[in-house]
PDB file of N, H, CA, C and O in Angstrom:
ATOM      1  N   THR A   1     -54.116 117.221-151.789  1.00  0.00           N
ATOM      2  CA  THR A   1     -54.023 117.844-150.483  1.00  0.00           C
ATOM      3  C   THR A   1     -53.434 119.244-150.636  1.00  0.00           C
ATOM      4  O   THR A   1     -52.479 119.452-151.384  1.00  0.00           O
ATOM      5  N   ILE A   2     -54.012 120.187-149.925  1.00  0.00           N
ATOM      6  H   ILE A   2     -54.788 120.019-149.317  1.00  0.00           H
ATOM      7  CA  ILE A   2     -53.400 121.513-149.772  1.00  0.00           C
ATOM      8  C   ILE A   2     -52.928 121.566-148.334  1.00  0.00           C
ATOM      9  O   ILE A   2     -53.739 121.553-147.408  1.00  0.00           O
ATOM     10  N   ALA A   3     -51.636 121.625-148.143  1.00  0.00           N
ATOM     11  H   ALA A   3     -50.977 121.635-148.895  1.00  0.00           H
ATOM     12  CA  ALA A   3     -51.035 121.588-146.812  1.00  0.00           C
ATOM     13  C   ALA A   3     -50.623 122.987-146.374  1.00  0.00           C
ATOM     14  O   ALA A   3     -50.316 123.854-147.192  1.00  0.00           O
ATOM     15  N   SER A   4     -50.626 123.180-145.053  1.00  0.00           N
ATOM     16  H   SER A   4     -50.875 122.476-144.388  1.00  0.00           H
ATOM     17  CA  SER A   4     -50.214 124.482-144.528  1.00  0.00           C
ATOM     18  C   SER A   4     -48.903 124.399-143.764  1.00  0.00           C
ATOM     19  O   SER A   4     -48.501 125.374-143.128  1.00  0.00           O
ATOM     20  N   GLY A   5     -48.238 123.276-143.809  1.00  0.00           N
ATOM     21  H   GLY A   5     -48.564 122.484-144.325  1.00  0.00           H
ATOM     22  CA  GLY A   5     -46.962 123.118-143.124  1.00  0.00           C
ATOM     23  C   GLY A   5     -46.082 122.136-143.859  1.00  0.00           C
ATOM     24  O   GLY A   5     -46.501 121.573-144.870  1.00  0.00           O
ATOM     25  N   PRO A   6     -44.868 121.914-143.376  1.00  0.00           N
ATOM     26  CA  PRO A   6     -43.887 121.111-144.094  1.00  0.00           C
ATOM     27  C   PRO A   6     -44.118 119.605-144.044  1.00  0.00           C
ATOM     28  O   PRO A   6     -43.520 118.868-144.828  1.00  0.00           O
ATOM     29  N   LYS A   7     -44.964 119.139-143.147  1.00  0.00           N
ATOM     30  H   LYS A   7     -45.450 119.737-142.510  1.00  0.00           H
ATOM     31  CA  LYS A   7     -45.142 117.697-142.977  1.00  0.00           C
ATOM     32  C   LYS A   7     -46.043 117.112-144.041  1.00  0.00           C
ATOM     33  O   LYS A   7     -46.717 117.830-144.780  1.00  0.00           O
ATOM     34  N   GLY A   8     -46.040 115.795-144.103  1.00  0.00           N
ATOM     35  H   GLY A   8     -45.493 115.212-143.503  1.00  0.00           H
ATOM     36  CA  GLY A   8     -46.936 115.089-145.016  1.00  0.00           C
ATOM     37  C   GLY A   8     -46.167 114.361-146.096  1.00  0.00           C
ATOM     38  O   GLY A   8     -45.102 114.796-146.535  1.00  0.00           O
ATOM     39  N   SER A   9     -46.719 113.269-146.502  1.00  0.00           N
ATOM     40  H   SER A   9     -47.584 112.915-146.145  1.00  0.00           H
ATOM     41  CA  SER A   9     -46.122 112.448-147.549  1.00  0.00           C
ATOM     42  C   SER A   9     -47.137 112.239-148.656  1.00  0.00           C
ATOM     43  O   SER A   9     -48.344 112.363-148.445  1.00  0.00           O
ATOM     44  N   ILE A  10     -46.636 111.923-149.823  1.00  0.00           N
ATOM     45  H   ILE A  10     -45.656 111.822-149.993  1.00  0.00           H
ATOM     46  CA  ILE A  10     -47.492 111.640-150.963  1.00  0.00           C
ATOM     47  C   ILE A  10     -47.520 110.130-151.158  1.00  0.00           C
ATOM     48  O   ILE A  10     -46.478 109.475-151.169  1.00  0.00           O
ATOM     49  N   TYR A  11     -48.719 109.588-151.312  1.00  0.00           N
ATOM     50  H   TYR A  11     -49.566 110.120-151.304  1.00  0.00           H
ATOM     51  CA  TYR A  11     -48.895 108.156-151.508  1.00  0.00           C
ATOM     52  C   TYR A  11     -49.621 107.916-152.817  1.00  0.00           C
ATOM     53  O   TYR A  11     -50.571 108.630-153.139  1.00  0.00           O
ATOM     54  N   GLY A  12     -49.188 106.922-153.572  1.00  0.00           N
ATOM     55  H   GLY A  12     -48.417 106.342-153.310  1.00  0.00           H
ATOM     56  CA  GLY A  12     -49.893 106.547-154.796  1.00  0.00           C
ATOM     57  C   GLY A  12     -50.033 107.705-155.771  1.00  0.00           C
ATOM     58  O   GLY A  12     -49.042 108.320-156.165  1.00  0.00           O
ATOM     59  N   ASN A  13     -51.265 107.997-156.155  1.00  0.00           N
ATOM     60  H   ASN A  13     -52.070 107.497-155.835  1.00  0.00           H
ATOM     61  CA  ASN A  13     -51.547 109.058-157.122  1.00  0.00           C
ATOM     62  C   ASN A  13     -51.865 110.391-156.458  1.00  0.00           C
ATOM     63  O   ASN A  13     -52.332 111.314-157.125  1.00  0.00           O
ATOM     64  N   ASP A  14     -51.620 110.507-155.157  1.00  0.00           N
ATOM     65  H   ASP A  14     -51.241 109.757-154.615  1.00  0.00           H
ATOM     66  CA  ASP A  14     -51.905 111.752-154.444  1.00  0.00           C
ATOM     67  C   ASP A  14     -51.105 112.909-155.017  1.00  0.00           C
ATOM     68  O   ASP A  14     -50.030 112.724-155.587  1.00  0.00           O
ATOM     69  N   GLU A  15     -51.649 114.095-154.855  1.00  0.00           N
ATOM     70  H   GLU A  15     -52.522 114.246-154.393  1.00  0.00           H
ATOM     71  CA  GLU A  15     -50.935 115.324-155.189  1.00  0.00           C
ATOM     72  C   GLU A  15     -50.986 116.224-153.970  1.00  0.00           C
ATOM     73  O   GLU A  15     -51.940 116.165-153.195  1.00  0.00           O
ATOM     74  N   ARG A  16     -49.968 117.060-153.791  1.00  0.00           N
ATOM     75  H   ARG A  16     -49.193 117.108-154.421  1.00  0.00           H
ATOM     76  CA  ARG A  16     -49.906 117.961-152.638  1.00  0.00           C
ATOM     77  C   ARG A  16     -49.353 119.303-153.086  1.00  0.00           C
ATOM     78  O   ARG A  16     -48.377 119.377-153.832  1.00  0.00           O
ATOM     79  N   LYS A  17     -49.998 120.361-152.615  1.00  0.00           N
ATOM     80  H   LYS A  17     -50.791 120.301-152.009  1.00  0.00           H
ATOM     81  CA  LYS A  17     -49.498 121.723-152.792  1.00  0.00           C
ATOM     82  C   LYS A  17     -49.480 122.364-151.418  1.00  0.00           C
ATOM     83  O   LYS A  17     -50.237 121.964-150.533  1.00  0.00           O
ATOM     84  N   TRP A  18     -48.618 123.360-151.230  1.00  0.00           N
ATOM     85  H   TRP A  18     -48.003 123.685-151.949  1.00  0.00           H
ATOM     86  CA  TRP A  18     -48.457 123.974-149.925  1.00  0.00           C
ATOM     87  C   TRP A  18     -48.861 125.446-149.942  1.00  0.00           C
ATOM     88  O   TRP A  18     -48.535 126.187-150.869  1.00  0.00           O
ATOM     89  N   LEU A  19     -49.576 125.849-148.897  1.00  0.00           N
ATOM     90  H   LEU A  19     -49.841 125.247-148.143  1.00  0.00           H
ATOM     91  CA  LEU A  19     -49.816 127.273-148.670  1.00  0.00           C
ATOM     92  C   LEU A  19     -48.510 127.892-148.190  1.00  0.00           C
ATOM     93  O   LEU A  19     -48.117 128.976-148.621  1.00  0.00           O
ATOM     94  N   SER A  20     -47.856 127.180-147.294  1.00  0.00           N
ATOM     95  H   SER A  20     -48.175 126.300-146.944  1.00  0.00           H
ATOM     96  CA  SER A  20     -46.574 127.597-146.730  1.00  0.00           C
ATOM     97  C   SER A  20     -45.874 126.345-146.230  1.00  0.00           C
ATOM     98  O   SER A  20     -46.514 125.444-145.686  1.00  0.00           O
ATOM     99  N   LYS A  21     -44.585 126.288-146.410  1.00  0.00           N
ATOM    100  H   LYS A  21     -44.066 127.019-146.852  1.00  0.00           H
ATOM    101  CA  LYS A  21     -43.852 125.131-145.888  1.00  0.00           C
ATOM    102  C   LYS A  21     -43.294 125.437-144.500  1.00  0.00           C
ATOM    103  O   LYS A  21     -42.612 124.599-143.910  1.00  0.00           O
ATOM    104  N   LYS A  22     -43.579 126.638-143.970  1.00  0.00           N
ATOM    105  H   LYS A  22     -44.132 127.319-144.449  1.00  0.00           H
ATOM    106  CA  LYS A  22     -43.093 127.025-142.650  1.00  0.00           C
ATOM    107  C   LYS A  22     -44.202 127.028-141.611  1.00  0.00           C
ATOM    108  O   LYS A  22     -44.021 126.516-140.506  1.00  0.00           O
ATOM    109  N   ALA A  23     -45.349 127.601-141.958  1.00  0.00           N
ATOM    110  H   ALA A  23     -45.496 128.017-142.855  1.00  0.00           H
ATOM    111  CA  ALA A  23     -46.444 127.733-140.998  1.00  0.00           C
ATOM    112  C   ALA A  23     -47.056 126.376-140.683  1.00  0.00           C
ATOM    113  O   ALA A  23     -47.255 125.549-141.573  1.00  0.00           O
ATOM    114  N   LEU A  24     -47.346 126.162-139.423  1.00  0.00           N
ATOM    115  H   LEU A  24     -47.184 126.834-138.701  1.00  0.00           H
ATOM    116  CA  LEU A  24     -47.992 124.924-139.002  1.00  0.00           C
ATOM    117  C   LEU A  24     -49.425 125.214-138.599  1.00  0.00           C
ATOM    118  O   LEU A  24     -49.711 126.255-138.008  1.00  0.00           O
ATOM    119  N   SER A  25     -50.312 124.308-138.913  1.00  0.00           N
ATOM    120  H   SER A  25     -50.080 123.462-139.393  1.00  0.00           H
ATOM    121  CA  SER A  25     -51.705 124.444-138.525  1.00  0.00           C
ATOM    122  C   SER A  25     -52.160 123.126-137.917  1.00  0.00           C
ATOM    123  O   SER A  25     -52.020 122.074-138.540  1.00  0.00           O
ATOM    124  N   PRO A  26     -52.705 123.175-136.706  1.00  0.00           N
ATOM    125  CA  PRO A  26     -53.135 121.935-136.062  1.00  0.00           C
ATOM    126  C   PRO A  26     -54.557 121.521-136.456  1.00  0.00           C
ATOM    127  O   PRO A  26     -55.251 120.865-135.679  1.00  0.00           O
ATOM    128  N   THR A  27     -54.983 121.901-137.653  1.00  0.00           N
ATOM    129  H   THR A  27     -54.419 122.434-138.284  1.00  0.00           H
ATOM    130  CA  THR A  27     -56.335 121.545-138.090  1.00  0.00           C
ATOM    131  C   THR A  27     -56.305 120.936-139.486  1.00  0.00           C
ATOM    132  O   THR A  27     -55.376 121.157-140.263  1.00  0.00           O
ATOM    133  N   TYR A  28     -57.342 120.169-139.779  1.00  0.00           N
ATOM    134  H   TYR A  28     -58.096 119.990-139.148  1.00  0.00           H
ATOM    135  CA  TYR A  28     -57.482 119.518-141.072  1.00  0.00           C
ATOM    136  C   TYR A  28     -58.927 119.630-141.519  1.00  0.00           C
ATOM    137  O   TYR A  28     -59.843 119.646-140.696  1.00  0.00           O
ATOM    138  N   LYS A  29     -59.126 119.707-142.825  1.00  0.00           N
ATOM    139  H   LYS A  29     -58.383 119.695-143.494  1.00  0.00           H
ATOM    140  CA  LYS A  29     -60.476 119.695-143.379  1.00  0.00           C
ATOM    141  C   LYS A  29     -60.474 118.680-144.515  1.00  0.00           C
ATOM    142  O   LYS A  29     -59.620 118.723-145.401  1.00  0.00           O
ATOM    143  N   LEU A  30     -61.433 117.774-144.479  1.00  0.00           N
ATOM    144  H   LEU A  30     -62.126 117.739-143.760  1.00  0.00           H
ATOM    145  CA  LEU A  30     -61.583 116.775-145.533  1.00  0.00           C
ATOM    146  C   LEU A  30     -62.916 117.012-146.219  1.00  0.00           C
ATOM    147  O   LEU A  30     -63.940 117.203-145.563  1.00  0.00           O
ATOM    148  N   ILE A  31     -62.894 116.996-147.547  1.00  0.00           N
ATOM    149  H   ILE A  31     -62.062 116.841-148.080  1.00  0.00           H
ATOM    150  CA  ILE A  31     -64.084 117.230-148.346  1.00  0.00           C
ATOM    151  C   ILE A  31     -64.293 115.960-149.172  1.00  0.00           C
ATOM    152  O   ILE A  31     -63.469 115.631-150.026  1.00  0.00           O
ATOM    153  N   TYR A  32     -65.396 115.245-148.919  1.00  0.00           N
ATOM    154  H   TYR A  32     -66.066 115.512-148.226  1.00  0.00           H
ATOM    155  CA  TYR A  32     -65.587 113.966-149.593  1.00  0.00           C
ATOM    156  C   TYR A  32     -67.053 113.543-149.567  1.00  0.00           C
ATOM    157  O   TYR A  32     -67.760 113.808-148.595  1.00  0.00           O
ATOM    158  N   ALA A  33     -67.498 112.905-150.606  1.00  0.00           N
ATOM    159  H   ALA A  33     -66.924 112.690-151.396  1.00  0.00           H
ATOM    160  CA  ALA A  33     -68.808 112.231-150.685  1.00  0.00           C
ATOM    161  C   ALA A  33     -69.961 113.025-150.080  1.00  0.00           C
ATOM    162  O   ALA A  33     -70.766 112.471-149.331  1.00  0.00           O
ATOM    163  N   GLY A  34     -70.051 114.319-150.395  1.00  0.00           N
ATOM    164  H   GLY A  34     -69.397 114.770-151.003  1.00  0.00           H
ATOM    165  CA  GLY A  34     -71.147 115.129-149.877  1.00  0.00           C
ATOM    166  C   GLY A  34     -71.003 115.521-148.422  1.00  0.00           C
ATOM    167  O   GLY A  34     -71.966 115.960-147.793  1.00  0.00           O
ATOM    168  N   LYS A  35     -69.797 115.365-147.882  1.00  0.00           N
ATOM    169  H   LYS A  35     -69.015 115.009-148.393  1.00  0.00           H
ATOM    170  CA  LYS A  35     -69.544 115.655-146.463  1.00  0.00           C
ATOM    171  C   LYS A  35     -68.316 116.543-146.314  1.00  0.00           C
ATOM    172  O   LYS A  35     -67.458 116.592-147.194  1.00  0.00           O
ATOM    173  N   VAL A  36     -68.247 117.242-145.187  1.00  0.00           N
ATOM    174  H   VAL A  36     -68.945 117.203-144.471  1.00  0.00           H
ATOM    175  CA  VAL A  36     -67.069 118.023-144.818  1.00  0.00           C
ATOM    176  C   VAL A  36     -66.701 117.625-143.397  1.00  0.00           C
ATOM    177  O   VAL A  36     -67.521 117.741-142.486  1.00  0.00           O
ATOM    178  N   ALA A  37     -65.482 117.159-143.202  1.00  0.00           N
ATOM    179  H   ALA A  37     -64.815 117.065-143.941  1.00  0.00           H
ATOM    180  CA  ALA A  37     -64.990 116.801-141.878  1.00  0.00           C
ATOM    181  C   ALA A  37     -63.978 117.848-141.448  1.00  0.00           C
ATOM    182  O   ALA A  37     -63.096 118.225-142.221  1.00  0.00           O
ATOM    183  N   MET A  38     -64.107 118.316-140.217  1.00  0.00           N
ATOM    184  H   MET A  38     -64.823 118.010-139.590  1.00  0.00           H
ATOM    185  CA  MET A  38     -63.152 119.272-139.656  1.00  0.00           C
ATOM    186  C   MET A  38     -62.532 118.626-138.423  1.00  0.00           C
ATOM    187  O   MET A  38     -63.237 118.174-137.520  1.00  0.00           O
ATOM    188  N   ILE A  39     -61.195 118.591-138.400  1.00  0.00           N
ATOM    189  H   ILE A  39     -60.622 118.959-139.133  1.00  0.00           H
ATOM    190  CA  ILE A  39     -60.470 117.894-137.345  1.00  0.00           C
ATOM    191  C   ILE A  39     -59.422 118.831-136.767  1.00  0.00           C
ATOM    192  O   ILE A  39     -58.719 119.528-137.500  1.00  0.00           O
ATOM    193  N   SER A  40     -59.327 118.837-135.445  1.00  0.00           N
ATOM    194  H   SER A  40     -59.897 118.271-134.850  1.00  0.00           H
ATOM    195  CA  SER A  40     -58.343 119.660-134.751  1.00  0.00           C
ATOM    196  C   SER A  40     -57.492 118.751-133.870  1.00  0.00           C
ATOM    197  O   SER A  40     -58.003 117.817-133.252  1.00  0.00           O
ATOM    198  N   VAL A  41     -56.197 119.030-133.818  1.00  0.00           N
ATOM    199  H   VAL A  41     -55.781 119.789-134.320  1.00  0.00           H
ATOM    200  CA  VAL A  41     -55.292 118.294-132.943  1.00  0.00           C
ATOM    201  C   VAL A  41     -55.022 119.180-131.736  1.00  0.00           C
ATOM    202  O   VAL A  41     -54.409 120.240-131.867  1.00  0.00           O
ATOM    203  N   GLY A  42     -55.478 118.750-130.557  1.00  0.00           N
ATOM    204  H   GLY A  42     -55.976 117.889-130.451  1.00  0.00           H
ATOM    205  CA  GLY A  42     -55.301 119.527-129.334  1.00  0.00           C
ATOM    206  C   GLY A  42     -53.864 119.503-128.848  1.00  0.00           C
ATOM    207  O   GLY A  42     -53.042 118.724-129.331  1.00  0.00           O
ATOM    208  N   SER A  43     -53.572 120.365-127.890  1.00  0.00           N
ATOM    209  H   SER A  43     -54.240 120.998-127.497  1.00  0.00           H
ATOM    210  CA  SER A  43     -52.218 120.423-127.324  1.00  0.00           C
ATOM    211  C   SER A  43     -51.833 119.106-126.660  1.00  0.00           C
ATOM    212  O   SER A  43     -50.651 118.809-126.492  1.00  0.00           O
ATOM    213  N   ASP A  44     -52.837 118.319-126.285  1.00  0.00           N
ATOM    214  H   ASP A  44     -53.798 118.560-126.422  1.00  0.00           H
ATOM    215  CA  ASP A  44     -52.596 116.999-125.701  1.00  0.00           C
ATOM    216  C   ASP A  44     -52.481 115.913-126.766  1.00  0.00           C
ATOM    217  O   ASP A  44     -52.437 114.726-126.443  1.00  0.00           O
ATOM    218  N   GLU A  45     -52.431 116.321-128.050  1.00  0.00           N
ATOM    219  H   GLU A  45     -52.467 117.285-128.312  1.00  0.00           H
ATOM    220  CA  GLU A  45     -52.331 115.424-129.203  1.00  0.00           C
ATOM    221  C   GLU A  45     -53.606 114.616-129.457  1.00  0.00           C
ATOM    222  O   GLU A  45     -53.596 113.708-130.289  1.00  0.00           O
ATOM    223  N   LYS A  46     -54.691 114.924-128.766  1.00  0.00           N
ATOM    224  H   LYS A  46     -54.699 115.662-128.091  1.00  0.00           H
ATOM    225  CA  LYS A  46     -55.957 114.244-129.014  1.00  0.00           C
ATOM    226  C   LYS A  46     -56.676 114.915-130.178  1.00  0.00           C
ATOM    227  O   LYS A  46     -56.587 116.128-130.363  1.00  0.00           O
ATOM    228  N   LEU A  47     -57.390 114.106-130.958  1.00  0.00           N
ATOM    229  H   LEU A  47     -57.462 113.120-130.808  1.00  0.00           H
ATOM    230  CA  LEU A  47     -58.145 114.615-132.097  1.00  0.00           C
ATOM    231  C   LEU A  47     -59.564 114.972-131.667  1.00  0.00           C
ATOM    232  O   LEU A  47     -60.206 114.243-130.911  1.00  0.00           O
ATOM    233  N   HIS A  48     -60.033 116.102-132.164  1.00  0.00           N
ATOM    234  H   HIS A  48     -59.512 116.694-132.779  1.00  0.00           H
ATOM    235  CA  HIS A  48     -61.399 116.546-131.937  1.00  0.00           C
ATOM    236  C   HIS A  48     -61.953 116.917-133.302  1.00  0.00           C
ATOM    237  O   HIS A  48     -61.265 117.558-134.096  1.00  0.00           O
ATOM    238  N   GLY A  49     -63.176 116.525-133.581  1.00  0.00           N
ATOM    239  H   GLY A  49     -63.735 116.004-132.936  1.00  0.00           H
ATOM    240  CA  GLY A  49     -63.683 116.851-134.905  1.00  0.00           C
ATOM    241  C   GLY A  49     -65.171 116.661-135.043  1.00  0.00           C
ATOM    242  O   GLY A  49     -65.870 116.211-134.135  1.00  0.00           O
ATOM    243  N   THR A  50     -65.618 117.026-136.221  1.00  0.00           N
ATOM    244  H   THR A  50     -65.051 117.391-136.959  1.00  0.00           H
ATOM    245  CA  THR A  50     -67.022 116.880-136.560  1.00  0.00           C
ATOM    246  C   THR A  50     -67.151 116.601-138.054  1.00  0.00           C
ATOM    247  O   THR A  50     -66.304 117.011-138.848  1.00  0.00           O
ATOM    248  N   ILE A  51     -68.197 115.912-138.419  1.00  0.00           N
ATOM    249  H   ILE A  51     -68.884 115.579-137.774  1.00  0.00           H
ATOM    250  CA  ILE A  51     -68.492 115.657-139.830  1.00  0.00           C
ATOM    251  C   ILE A  51     -69.860 116.264-140.118  1.00  0.00           C
ATOM    252  O   ILE A  51     -70.831 116.005-139.408  1.00  0.00           O
ATOM    253  N   ILE A  52     -69.917 117.067-141.161  1.00  0.00           N
ATOM    254  H   ILE A  52     -69.127 117.277-141.738  1.00  0.00           H
ATOM    255  CA  ILE A  52     -71.174 117.671-141.579  1.00  0.00           C
ATOM    256  C   ILE A  52     -71.558 117.064-142.921  1.00  0.00           C
ATOM    257  O   ILE A  52     -70.800 117.139-143.888  1.00  0.00           O
ATOM    258  N   GLU A  53     -72.734 116.468-142.968  1.00  0.00           N
ATOM    259  H   GLU A  53     -73.350 116.408-142.183  1.00  0.00           H
ATOM    260  CA  GLU A  53     -73.231 115.901-144.217  1.00  0.00           C
ATOM    261  C   GLU A  53     -74.276 116.856-144.775  1.00  0.00           C
ATOM    262  O   GLU A  53     -75.430 116.858-144.346  1.00  0.00           O
ATOM    263  N   ASP A  54     -73.853 117.666-145.737  1.00  0.00           N
ATOM    264  H   ASP A  54     -72.916 117.664-146.086  1.00  0.00           H
ATOM    265  CA  ASP A  54     -74.726 118.668-146.340  1.00  0.00           C
ATOM    266  C   ASP A  54     -74.216 118.946-147.745  1.00  0.00           C
ATOM    267  O   ASP A  54     -73.090 119.412-147.917  1.00  0.00           O
ATOM    268  N   LYS A  55     -75.036 118.663-148.751  1.00  0.00           N
ATOM    269  H   LYS A  55     -75.951 118.284-148.612  1.00  0.00           H
ATOM    270  CA  LYS A  55     -74.605 118.805-150.141  1.00  0.00           C
ATOM    271  C   LYS A  55     -74.178 120.236-150.468  1.00  0.00           C
ATOM    272  O   LYS A  55     -73.190 120.432-151.176  1.00  0.00           O
ATOM    273  N   ASN A  56     -74.897 121.231-149.968  1.00  0.00           N
ATOM    274  H   ASN A  56     -75.700 121.072-149.393  1.00  0.00           H
ATOM    275  CA  ASN A  56     -74.562 122.625-150.275  1.00  0.00           C
ATOM    276  C   ASN A  56     -73.229 123.034-149.661  1.00  0.00           C
ATOM    277  O   ASN A  56     -72.414 123.683-150.318  1.00  0.00           O
ATOM    278  N   LEU A  57     -73.005 122.659-148.410  1.00  0.00           N
ATOM    279  H   LEU A  57     -73.667 122.131-147.876  1.00  0.00           H
ATOM    280  CA  LEU A  57     -71.724 122.969-147.765  1.00  0.00           C
ATOM    281  C   LEU A  57     -70.588 122.247-148.483  1.00  0.00           C
ATOM    282  O   LEU A  57     -69.526 122.824-148.715  1.00  0.00           O
ATOM    283  N   TYR A  58     -70.815 120.988-148.831  1.00  0.00           N
ATOM    284  H   TYR A  58     -71.678 120.519-148.643  1.00  0.00           H
ATOM    285  CA  TYR A  58     -69.818 120.221-149.575  1.00  0.00           C
ATOM    286  C   TYR A  58     -69.472 120.915-150.894  1.00  0.00           C
ATOM    287  O   TYR A  58     -68.294 121.074-151.216  1.00  0.00           O
ATOM    288  N   GLU A  59     -70.474 121.325-151.651  1.00  0.00           N
ATOM    289  H   GLU A  59     -71.430 121.196-151.389  1.00  0.00           H
ATOM    290  CA  GLU A  59     -70.235 121.980-152.941  1.00  0.00           C
ATOM    291  C   GLU A  59     -69.461 123.281-152.776  1.00  0.00           C
ATOM    292  O   GLU A  59     -68.550 123.563-153.555  1.00  0.00           O
ATOM    293  N   THR A  60     -69.810 124.070-151.777  1.00  0.00           N
ATOM    294  H   THR A  60     -70.550 123.841-151.144  1.00  0.00           H
ATOM    295  CA  THR A  60     -69.096 125.325-151.532  1.00  0.00           C
ATOM    296  C   THR A  60     -67.639 125.063-151.185  1.00  0.00           C
ATOM    297  O   THR A  60     -66.747 125.720-151.722  1.00  0.00           O
ATOM    298  N   GLU A  61     -67.388 124.112-150.292  1.00  0.00           N
ATOM    299  H   GLU A  61     -68.113 123.579-149.855  1.00  0.00           H
ATOM    300  CA  GLU A  61     -66.014 123.797-149.899  1.00  0.00           C
ATOM    301  C   GLU A  61     -65.214 123.251-151.079  1.00  0.00           C
ATOM    302  O   GLU A  61     -64.023 123.534-151.209  1.00  0.00           O
ATOM    303  N   ARG A  62     -65.864 122.476-151.930  1.00  0.00           N
ATOM    304  H   ARG A  62     -66.831 122.247-151.824  1.00  0.00           H
ATOM    305  CA  ARG A  62     -65.186 121.942-153.119  1.00  0.00           C
ATOM    306  C   ARG A  62     -64.807 123.059-154.079  1.00  0.00           C
ATOM    307  O   ARG A  62     -63.714 123.044-154.646  1.00  0.00           O
ATOM    308  N   ILE A  63     -65.694 124.024-154.265  1.00  0.00           N
ATOM    309  H   ILE A  63     -66.582 124.036-153.804  1.00  0.00           H
ATOM    310  CA  ILE A  63     -65.413 125.167-155.131  1.00  0.00           C
ATOM    311  C   ILE A  63     -64.242 125.976-154.581  1.00  0.00           C
ATOM    312  O   ILE A  63     -63.356 126.383-155.332  1.00  0.00           O
ATOM    313  N   VAL A  64     -64.241 126.209-153.270  1.00  0.00           N
ATOM    314  H   VAL A  64     -64.961 125.879-152.660  1.00  0.00           H
ATOM    315  CA  VAL A  64     -63.145 126.961-152.641  1.00  0.00           C
ATOM    316  C   VAL A  64     -61.828 126.191-152.788  1.00  0.00           C
ATOM    317  O   VAL A  64     -60.799 126.782-153.116  1.00  0.00           O
ATOM    318  N   PHE A  65     -61.858 124.876-152.546  1.00  0.00           N
ATOM    319  H   PHE A  65     -62.695 124.396-152.279  1.00  0.00           H
ATOM    320  CA  PHE A  65     -60.650 124.058-152.688  1.00  0.00           C
ATOM    321  C   PHE A  65     -60.113 124.131-154.113  1.00  0.00           C
ATOM    322  O   PHE A  65     -58.922 124.362-154.322  1.00  0.00           O
ATOM    323  N   ASP A  66     -60.995 123.933-155.090  1.00  0.00           N
ATOM    324  H   ASP A  66     -61.962 123.746-154.920  1.00  0.00           H
ATOM    325  CA  ASP A  66     -60.568 123.942-156.494  1.00  0.00           C
ATOM    326  C   ASP A  66     -59.963 125.287-156.889  1.00  0.00           C
ATOM    327  O   ASP A  66     -58.955 125.327-157.593  1.00  0.00           O
ATOM    328  N   ALA A  67     -60.568 126.388-156.441  1.00  0.00           N
ATOM    329  H   ALA A  67     -61.388 126.355-155.868  1.00  0.00           H
ATOM    330  CA  ALA A  67     -60.040 127.717-156.757  1.00  0.00           C
ATOM    331  C   ALA A  67     -58.672 127.925-156.113  1.00  0.00           C
ATOM    332  O   ALA A  67     -57.758 128.452-156.748  1.00  0.00           O
ATOM    333  N   LEU A  68     -58.531 127.514-154.857  1.00  0.00           N
ATOM    334  H   LEU A  68     -59.273 127.086-154.342  1.00  0.00           H
ATOM    335  CA  LEU A  68     -57.244 127.660-154.173  1.00  0.00           C
ATOM    336  C   LEU A  68     -56.189 126.770-154.835  1.00  0.00           C
ATOM    337  O   LEU A  68     -55.054 127.203-155.030  1.00  0.00           O
ATOM    338  N   TRP A  69     -56.554 125.524-155.185  1.00  0.00           N
ATOM    339  H   TRP A  69     -57.476 125.171-155.027  1.00  0.00           H
ATOM    340  CA  TRP A  69     -55.617 124.604-155.833  1.00  0.00           C
ATOM    341  C   TRP A  69     -55.065 125.231-157.127  1.00  0.00           C
ATOM    342  O   TRP A  69     -53.863 125.178-157.385  1.00  0.00           O
ATOM    343  N   LYS A  70     -55.949 125.818-157.924  1.00  0.00           N
ATOM    344  H   LYS A  70     -56.926 125.861-157.714  1.00  0.00           H
ATOM    345  CA  LYS A  70     -55.522 126.419-159.187  1.00  0.00           C
ATOM    346  C   LYS A  70     -54.627 127.632-158.979  1.00  0.00           C
ATOM    347  O   LYS A  70     -53.806 127.949-159.840  1.00  0.00           O
ATOM    348  N   SER A  71     -54.773 128.313-157.850  1.00  0.00           N
ATOM    349  H   SER A  71     -55.440 128.056-157.150  1.00  0.00           H
ATOM    350  CA  SER A  71     -53.975 129.521-157.607  1.00  0.00           C
ATOM    351  C   SER A  71     -52.594 129.218-157.028  1.00  0.00           C
ATOM    352  O   SER A  71     -51.735 130.098-156.990  1.00  0.00           O
ATOM    353  N   LEU A  72     -52.372 127.982-156.576  1.00  0.00           N
ATOM    354  H   LEU A  72     -53.070 127.267-156.606  1.00  0.00           H
ATOM    355  CA  LEU A  72     -51.074 127.629-155.985  1.00  0.00           C
ATOM    356  C   LEU A  72     -50.103 127.095-157.008  1.00  0.00           C
ATOM    357  O   LEU A  72     -48.971 126.755-156.665  1.00  0.00           O
TER     358      LEU A  72
END
């Protein structure tokens, strides 16, 4: 996980790096199994999101994640 705020826990073999431990972001992006999920937490605490199943988008997001992970 690359986190943008101070919250979050590590479970099992998970790893976590932070962009910032101060800034909070009410959004999440999950990259998995040829899909990209984007989730937003509204001011009412409700979740809004979408899942895109596209191999090319998945590959691009994975490349960006891997590059950012290595730079942190």
